[in-house]
N, C-alpha and C positions, 0 to 999 in steps of 0.2 A: 510529608512522603509518605504515599498511602503502604499500608501493610498488604504484601506479596505472601499469596501460597506457596508455600516453597515445597511440595510433597515430590514434584518432578527433579531431577538433576538438568541444568542448563545443558540443552543439547549442542551439539556442534554444528556451525552452521558452514564448514568448511565444504565445499563442491555442493552445496543444497540445492543447484541449478539442475543435476542431474536426478533428484529426486521430482520437481518438475517436468524434466522431458518425459519421466514415466506416465506421470496422471495426467499431461496436457490432453490426452484425448478424451477426458471425463471432465475437465478441470472447470468450465462453464456450468456444465450441469450438475455438478456437486456443489458449486457455489451456492445455486438457486435454491436446492433441495436443503442443503445442510444449514444457510440462513434463513430459512423459512420465506424465503423472498423479498429478504430485507436488503441482500446484496444493489439490488437497483436504486433503491433508496439512498443507500448510504452514496453511491455515486454521485447521485443529483446535488449533494452536499456541495460537491466540488463548486459544479455550476453554480449555486447560491451564494456562494464565497469568492466569486471571479473578482478580482479589481474591475473596477466601471469603465475605464480606458479601452478604447476600442484598438484594433489592430495587435491585440495579443499574441505572442509568439510562448508558446507552453512547452514542456519536457514532461515526461510522466517516467519516472524511474520504475524499476519493478514493473513493468507494464503487463507481462504476461501476455493473455491473447487481445489486450488492447482497448478493454472495456471502458477504461477511464478514458486515454484518447478520444475514443468515437463520443463520449458522453460530452468532453469538452468541444469537440468539433460540430457539434449542433449549435453553441452558443454562436450567433452573430459577432461577438465581440473576440472571437477567437479566431487567426487566419491562418494559423498554420501549427505543427507541432510535431515532435519526435518522440516515439516510446524507447525505452531503453531495457534491455532485460539481457541475463546470462545463457537463459534457456531456449536454444533453438528451435523444440519442437511447440512450445508455446509462442514464439515469435512466428513460426510457422504458420499456426492456426489465426494470428492476429493478421499477419500479411493476407490472408483468404478474405477476413471480415474487411479490412479498409478496401481490398478490390472489389469486394461486393457491393459495397455501398461508395465505391467510387471516389473516396477519399484520397487518394492519389493524385498528385507527388504534394499536394501540400502539407499530407501527414505519413509520415513514413516512422519504419522501424529498426533501430540499430541493435546488435548484440555487443554490449560493455557493461562491465562494473559500477554500479552506483556509488562505490569509494573510490572510484578512479577513473572519472567520466571522461572519452575521449572529444571533448566539447570546450569550445571557445569561452573565456571566462567572461562574466556580464554578457550574455548573449540571449536571455529570456527574459521574460516579464513574470512567470509563474511556472514554479515546480511541482510536481503533486508525486506523492506516492501513497498509493491503497494497499494495505496490510502487505506489506513487503521488508518495511525498515526491521523490523525486528529478525529478518532472514539475511543481513547483510552481517559480513564477518567483521566490522567495525562501526559502532554505529556513529561515533563519536565523527569518523572521518565521513561517512555518508553525508551527515550534518554538515558539515565544513565546505563539502563539494557543493552541495544544494545550495550553499552561500554563494559560493564563488561564481556558477554559472548565473547568478540571477543578475541582474542590473539593478542598480542602485534605484529604490522603492519599490523592487521586486518582492513577490510575496511567492511562501512555501505552505505549501498544505498538506497534512499527511495524516491519514486516516489510517488507525490502528486499532487492535482490539485493546479492551482494557476490562476490568473486572467491577463487577456491581455492587454499588454501597452497601446496597439493602442484603442482609444477611441472609435472609430466607432466599431471596431472588439469586444472591451469589450461589446459594447451595446447588439451586436445582441446574444454576446455569453451568457449573464443575461437573453436577453429574452427568450433563450432557455429552459436555466437554472431553469427559474421561472413558463414557462408555457405552453412548449411544453414538457419537460422531466417528470414532474410529471404526466402528461394527459397519456403519452404512456406506461410509468413505471408502474402505476396505473392501466391502463387497461389489461395489459399481465401479472402482477405479481398478480393482486387482492389486492395489498397495497399501496394505492396512498402516504399516511405517508410518507413509508421509500423512495419515490425518493422528497418529499418537504424538509425530513431531508437532503436528499443529497445536495438541492441548500442551505441551510441552512449552513451548516458546510462547504462548500465550502466558500460562500461570508465572512463566520467570522474566518476563520482560518489563521493564520501567513503566509506569504509565500515571498519567494525572501528572499532579506537580512534580514528581522523579523526572519523567520525560519533559517537561517544559524547563527544568533545571538545564538537562542534556542539551537543549535547545539554544539556552541561554551563554552557556558556556562558551557553544561553538560560534555564538555572533550572532545570533538572530535578535531582533528588537520588537516590542510589541507584540511578544507570544500571547497565546490564549488557549484554553483547552474548553472544549464541548463536547459534553458527554452525550450520546446518541443511543436510543434506544434503551433505557434505565442504566444504562454505564456499559451497553455491550460493546461498543466501539467510542471512540473518541475521536474528534477531530481537530487537529491541532494545528495553530495558524503561527507564523511568524513574519518578519520584513526585515529587507536587507535596507539599512540607512544609507 
C-alpha cells in the first residue's frame, strides 16, 4: 500500500454536486489550464483501453460536462452511451455539447447518484469514471454499482488522480496542488474553496495497490493500475466475470 500524505483532513463528500454547480461555467476551461493540457490526453486512454468488440454500450459516471462520453462516442465500436451526474449545471453544459455535436439520441445524459444508479443490471459493456470516484460518498458502493450494471465480461475503466512515486516530483506536484491550483482556480471560477477541496481529496484518497484492493473487494477480477504522466493520474481497469 502506498504511503499517502495526510496533511489535509478528509473532506466531506455530502452534497459535493452543489460545489460543481457553482463552478460549471468555468469547469472545462480550468480543466485544460490546471492540467496543463493533459486532460485530453488522459481521456484518450479510455478509447485506447476499450474492449475490441463492436456495438459497445457505455455508461460514464460523474460525467460532468460529458467530455469522456464525447471522447468515447468518436470510436466506431461505441454505438450508444449514457452520462450520469448529480450536478444540474454540469449536465446542462454537457447537454449543450452533445446537441452541438449532434450526438443525440444515441448519447444522452441523466441525473443520478453513482452509488445508487437508476439503471438495469447487466446492461452495459463498459463503465467509466474520470476524476469522480474520489467525490462519491461511498466508494465501495460505487464500485459495486459499477459491477452490477456491467454485463458478464464487461469492463470498468477508472481514471483518478494519484501521487507520484518520485519524491522530488511529488514535492513539486503537492506544492502546485496546495498553493498554485487553488489560487488560479479560485480566481477564474470565483470559488477558491472548490479547488482547495480538490487538493484535499487527492491527498487523502487511496491510490495504486490500495485502490486495486477496493476493486477486488467489490468483486472485480483481472484488476490493473497504469500510472500516467509520472504518476499524477492512474488508469485502473477491472472486469466482471
